[in-house]
N, C-alpha and C positions, 0 to 999 in steps of 0.2 A: 761208561756204563755198559755192562754186558748185555747181550741180546735177550737173555731170559728176563733180566730186570726191566729192560725196555718194554717187553711184552706185558709184564706185571703192571706197568704204569701207562699203558696205552689208554686213550680216551675210549670209554665204553667198557673197559675191563673192570672186574670186581676184585678189590683188594681185601685180602684176609676173609673172604666170604661175606663181607658186610657192607663195604663201601664202593658204590659204582662211581668211577672217575668220570666227571662230566666236562671239566675244563682245567687247563693249566693257568693258574693265577699269577705265578711268579717263580723265578728260579735264581739261585745264587750258588756260590762255590760249595756250600755245605748242605744244600737241600733244595727241595721243590715244594710248592704249595699248590694244592688242587682244590677246586670246588667239587664236592662229592655229594652223593645222595645215599642215605642209609636205606638199604634195599627193603628192610622190614618196616621201618618207621616212616619211610617216604619223606624224610626231612633232610634239608640241605645243611651241610657242614663245610668247614674248611679243614683240609687234611694236609699235614706237613710231614714229609718224609725226610730222613737223614740219608745223604749220600756220602760215600767214602772215597770217591774218585780222587779227591785232593789230599787224602790222608798220606802222611809221609811214611809211616810204618805202623806196626801193630800198636805201639804205645800211643801214637797220635790217634789212631782209630778208637782205642779204648777211651781216651780222654774225650773225644768228640761224642761218643756214645753216652758217656757219663753226663756230659753237659746236656745232651738231649733229654735223657731221663730226668735230669734235674729240672729242666724247663717244665716238663709235665708235672713234676712234684710241686714246683713253685706255684703254677697256675691252679692246681687242684686245691691248694690250701688257702687261696684268696677268693673271697666272694664279694664282689662289688660291681655296681653297674658300670663303672668306668674302667674295668679290667676285663679283657676278653676271657671268657670262661672256657676251661678245658673240659671235655666230656668223655674222652677215652684215650687210652695209650696202649700200644701193642707192638709186637715184633713179628713180621712174617718170617717164620723160622727157616724156611727153605733158602731164602736169600739173606737172612739176618738183616732184614730191612725194618728199622724202627720207625714208628709213626706216632704222631699226636693228632687227635681230633679236637677241633675247637668250634665255637660258635662261628657261623658264617655272617660277616658284617657286610651288608649291602651299603657301600659307600666308597670313600676314597681316602688316601693317606693325607695327612696334614701337609706334607711336602707338595703333593700334586695340587691340592686346593689352593695353597698360597701362591704357587706358580701361575695358576689360572686366574687369580683374582686381580693381579696387578698391584693393588694396595689393600692390605688387610686393615679393617677398622680397629680402633683401640678397644671398643666394646667386645668385639669378637675375640681378640687376643687374650683379654682378661678372662672372658668366659671360658675359653678352652683351657687356659692355665689353671683356673680354679678347679675344673673337672679333673685335670691331670693330678693336681695336688690331692684331691679327695681320693682318687684311686690309689695313688702312691702311698698316701697315709695308711690305707687299709693294708697294703703290702708291707709297709714298714712295721705295722703293728704285729705282723706275722713273722717278723725277723728277716724280711727280704729286702735287699737293696738291688734295684734294677741294674744300674751301672752302664746301660747302653740306651739311654733316652735320646731320641732324635725325631725329627718330623716324620721319618719313614716308619717309625714304630708307634705312631699314633693314628688310629683310624677314626674318621669322622662319619658318623651315622646320621643321616638326615631323616628326622621323624615326621610323621604325618601332620603334626601341628606347626611345623616350620622350625622347631627347635633343632639344634645340632648337639649330638652327644659324642664326646670324645672317649675313645676306648684305647687303653694302653695294651700293647702286645709285645711279643718277642722277649721273654724273660730267659733266653737261652744262656746268658752269662751272668744271671743274677747271683748274688752272694747270699747264702743262707746263714742265719745265725747259728753258731755252734750248737749242735744237738747231741754231743757225746759220741758221734760217729767219726771214724777216720775217713779221709777221702774228700769230705766236703770242703775243708780248708785247703787241701792240696790243689784243688781246682781253681783257687782264687789267688794263688801266689805267683802269678805271672809277673815278669819283669816290667820295668817302666817303658813308656814310649809306645812305639808302633807294635811292639810285641805284646802289649797288655791287651786283655779282653776289652772290647768296646771300640767305639769309633773315635779316633784321636781328637778330631776337631770339636767334639762335644764333651770331651773328658774334663773333669775338674783337675786343677793343678796337682793335687795330691795323687790322683789316679795316674796322671802322666808320669810322675816321678817314682811310681811304685811304692808310695806310702800307704798306710792303712786307709781303707775307704769305708765310709759309713753313709747314713742316709743324707748327709749334707752334700754328698756328691750328686745325688739326684736333685736336690734343691738348686744346685749350680746349673745343672742341665736344663731344668725347667725355665730358669731365668734366661739362659742362653737362647733357648728356643723362642721365648717372647721377644727378646731383642732382635733376633733374626726375622721373626714374623713381621715386626713393625718397620724394620729398616732394610730388609733384604741383604743384610751384611752380618758377618760373624766377627765380633771384636777380637783383637789379639790380646786377650786378658793377661797372658804371661808376660808380655813385653811392656804393656802400658795400661793405664786405666781406660775403660771403655769411653768412647766419646758420648757425651750426654745425649739421651734420646731426644729431648726437646730441642736440641740444636740441629738435629737431622730432620725431625718432623715437628713443626710448630704446634700441631694439634695434639701432641702427646703431653699430658699433664706432668709437671715437674715432679709431683709426688710419685708417679709411676716410675720415673727415672730413678728416684731415691730407692724405691723398692728393688728394682732390677739391679742397680749398681751394688746394693748390699748383698744380694744373692750371688753376684759375680765376684765377691771378694776372694782374693787369692788364698786366704787362710780360712779353713772351715769354721773356726770359732767366731769369725766376723760376719758370717751369713745368718739368715734365718735358720734356727736350729732344727726345725721340723717342717715337713710339707704342710701340715695343718697351720703352723704359724705363718707360713708364706700365704696360705689361702686367707687367713684372717686379715692380713695386710691388704690383700686385694679387696676383700669385703669392705674394710674401712675406707679404702679409696673410693669405691663405688658410692658408699653412703655420703662421703664428703662431697663428691661431684654432684650427687642428687640434691643435697642441701644447698650447694652453691648455685645450682640452676634455679631452685625455688627462690632463693634470695635475690638472684639477678633479675628474675621476672618481676619480683616485688619492687625492686628499686629502679627498674627501667621505666622512664616516663612514657605514658601512652601518647597517642596523637593529640597534639594541642596542649599537653601538660608540660609544666616546667620540671626540670630535674630536681630531685630532693636535695636540700642543702646538706652540706657536710660540716662537721666541726673543724675549725682551722687546725692544721697540724696533724690531722689523722686521715686515714683512708679506709674504705670498707675492706673486709677480709676478701681476698681473691685467691684464685688458684696459684698465684705466685708466692704465697706465704708458705714456705716449706715447713717452718717450725711448728705451726699449728697442726698440720697434717701428720708430721712425724710424731708429735705427742699423741695424737689419736691412734696412729699405727702401733706405737709401743704399747699403749694401753690395751688395744684389741688383741695384740699378739700374746700378752700375758694374762688375758682375761680368763676367769674360771669357765668351765664348760657349762655351768648352769648359773642362773641368777643374774646374768648380764654384767656388763662393764660399768663400774661407777662413773667413769668419765663419760660414757655414752649417755647415761641418764642425766648428767649435768649438761652435756653439750647440746642435746636435743632441745630441752626447754630454753636454753639461751638462744638457739637458732629461732625457735618459735616466737620467743619474745621479741627478737629483732625483726622478724617478719611482720608481727602485729604492731610494733610500736616504733619502728624506725631503724636507725643505724646501730651496729655494734662494731667494735674496733679491736684490732689485734692486740694492742697493749692491754686493754681492759680485760679481754678474755684470758690473756696470760696471767693477769693478777687474780682473776676470779677462780681459775682452775689450779693455780699454784704451780704452773709449768716452770721448770728450770730451778725449783727450790730444792734444797738439800733435804734429806730424810728428816721426818718429824722426830721430836724428842723420844716418842714412845718406841721407835724402832731404830734410833740412831746407833751408830757403831760406838761401843764403849771406848772411853779415852785410852784405856790400856791396850786396845786392839788397833789403835790408829798410829801410823808412823809419825815421828816428829821430824821436822825439816830444819835445815840450816841453810842460810842464804850465802852465796858466794858472788863476788863482784865480777868474776870472769876476767878476761884479759888475754894476752898473747902467751901461748905456751908452746914449748918444743914437743913435737910429736914424733914417735918413731925412733929408730936407732940404726945407724950404719953398721952396727955389730950384729944385728939380728938377722933373721931369715928373710927371704925375699918378700914375704907378706908384711914384715915390720920395717922395711927400708923404703925410702931414705929418711933420714932425720930432717925435719922441716918445721917451720913455725906455723901455727894455726891460731885463729882468734876464737875465743870462747865467750859467748854472751853470758850476762848474769843469769844465775839459775838457783833454784832451791832444791836441795837433794836430801833424801832421808838420811838421818844421822847413822843409822845402822842398816845392814842388810835386812830385808823384811823378815820378821821373826816367825817362829812356828805359831805363836799366839795370834799374831796378825793374820797369817795365812789361814789359820784354822777358822777364823771368823768368816772368811770368804768361802771355805769348804762347807762350813755348817749352814750358811744362808743359801747357798746355791746347789747343794748336794754334789759339788764338784769332786772328782776323784782325788782322794788324799795321796800324798807322796808315799811311795813304797817304803821309804826309810822310816816312816812312822810305825810300820808293822801293825796297823790298825786304823780305825776311823779318825783318831785324834792323836796328837803328840803326848808323850808322857809329861807330867807336871814339871819334872826337872829339866826338860828340854824346851819348855815354853818360851823362854826369853832368848834362846839361841837362834841363829839364822836358820830359816827353812832351807833345806837343800834337797837334792834329788828331784828338782823341778825342771821342766823343759822351758824353752823360750815361749812356746805356746801357752804353757801354764802361767808364766810370769806376765805375759801380755794380757791374758784373760783376767788376772787379778787386777791389773791397772784399769781395764775397762769396767770391771765391777765396782771398784772403789770410786771411780768417777761418777757412775750412775747413783751410787749410794750417797755421795756428798755434794753432787752438783758441781764439782771441780774437775780439772783435767789432769790426768797423770799418764806418765810413760816411763819406759826404762831409761836409765842413764845412757847418754851417748858415749861413744869411745873417747872423743876428745875431752868431754867432761870428766870421764873416769881418769884419764891420764893427767888431766889438770889436778885432780885430787891426789893422785898417786905421787906426783912430783912436787906438790905444795908442802912446804915444811909447816905452814900454819893451817892445819886441817880443821880447826875450830870445833873439835869434838867429834869429827867423823871417825867411826869405829869400823873394825873388821877388815879394812882395806890392806892388802898385802900381808894379811895375817893367817895365811893358810887356806883362805877361801877363794873360790873363783866366782866371777860375777857375769851374768848375761848383760849385754848391751843391746840397744835397740837396732844397731847397725847391721847391715848385710855385708857380705864379702866384697871388697873393692880395693884396688890398688891405690896407694898414696900418689899424690902428684909427682910425676917423674919416675915412678916405678916401672919396671919392665917385666914382662912375662908373668903378670898377675891378671887373671881374668876376673871380671866382676861376675858375681853369682847371687842373684836376689833370693835364691832358695836356701842359702847358707847364712847363718847368723854368727856373730863374733862374740866370744866371751873373753874376759880379761882376768888377770890376777896372778897369784903365785902360790901353787900348791905346796903344802908342807914338805913333801918328799922331793921337791925340786927347788931348793933355796937359791940355786944359781940362776934361775929364770929371770930375765930382765923384766922390769915393770912395763916395758914397752912391747912385750911380745903379745901377739894376737893368736887366738885359737878359734878356727872356723869349725862349725858343726851344723848339722841339720837342726831345724827348730824343735824336733821332737826328741832330741838327745837329752839324756839325764846322766848325772854323776853325783856321787854321794857328797862331794864338796862344792857343788855348783849351785849357787843361789842367785839373788838379784837385789838391787836397790832401785828406788824409783825417784823421779823428778816430778815436782808439782809445778805445772806450767802456769804462767801468769797470763790471764786473758785468753787461754786456750791456744796460745801460740807456741812455737817451737823453733829449734834451730834448723 
């Protein structure tokens, strides 16, 4: 920093003729934050200046300045109590020193608070998470994805009534929805990993690997912060599933673990799809815990009283019953904005009746509320839009080929369990039912919102692995059954089997996604496993010489005009 600039930022100096610098609050490689007083309004603000000492060259300087301007633009377009509000933006022309003026929050960062507490309560963690969800929902509604959520970017403001208000700040690398201008997207195309904008250990998997990022990356970060708040540990989500919260802290409800683990899913489509959906799940959990406490108080015998009898073979509903709460969470997440949730208005009277009249039991509630049942006849999937399945007994099959590439070698036997597989690749008609009911993005090959009538019974193609997996999840929810993509060994079992029992499309010019990620066969050398890459199989029409054993690795968002998928209906929810 040159001497003239140092003088501009001295304590007691007045910046841009308006803001008297009172104190230095923090400093990083790209800027400094001061507590300032507006000399006319006599009001305290936080003022952030951009420094260019670390800029590599003019291009880097221009990029940093553009990001800084964008932070001001982002904050100015969001108005919400849980977002720090920007009040001014300017540039001191003599030094080309840009600055942002924001509300001054008298408080501490979430990071410092958590470090000082020793152990954060479950109630506190949920309350803060709900507030962050509310603020981020307002940002998302304005087309803004934060992309750098972490405890340092959440301020806690302690109010006079004892409440704590969480305030999200630092939108410096936020991604704006396209608005027709050039340059906005240019700032968001950084490469994967440590070179990406954001803090790597709080990044969603898709952000780390340089894939497109949307609001679900913020959902991931919120859940990661809750996990860290409660356990003081950051799970290694990319390498393994997070350790259950309730196995680390017994006071954490298993339902909260269910919510957080869903939010930490590696694939965006497996998480809560919006911040407000995540908040509704937290709300439902709080209601469930409150009702549980009332019921527990009602059923706990007082001094000198005998415990209430139970029906043999049953037990009262407790916090350990994941299924009941998951059903409530699903209903709350999809509930309309007004009018209330139908399940809530059923569940509350059931609870009140139980409190007034005695016990209620998990199996009875399941039956009363219809949990786990397939869709009713009025909204059932038409028969023509449902895949038909053929059962195969399985057995030992030769997999791979010594004549193939390194990914396809060596040839070896593997056992295939019995399975039921769709007779055809999922058709355009079947996939359209999914698109229509969920407003899912249609394949580009349709050239419109639906397939042409003459293409209806042909295999849907141009779909990614993510799309195919989303279809399986949707079909399972609609029917109450369990579906997945065919595995590689099941596919090769079919490809090698001379008695295919009516199986169509296989090795007929189409390629098919499998559920499997890239991994070497037993005994293979120089093949690295990669959980971010999925395998598809088949033989394209323009490559008739391809072996049926060849494997094609691609990222799960890859699409191709001949690439479709077939599905397996699992028995009893199990799999290989």
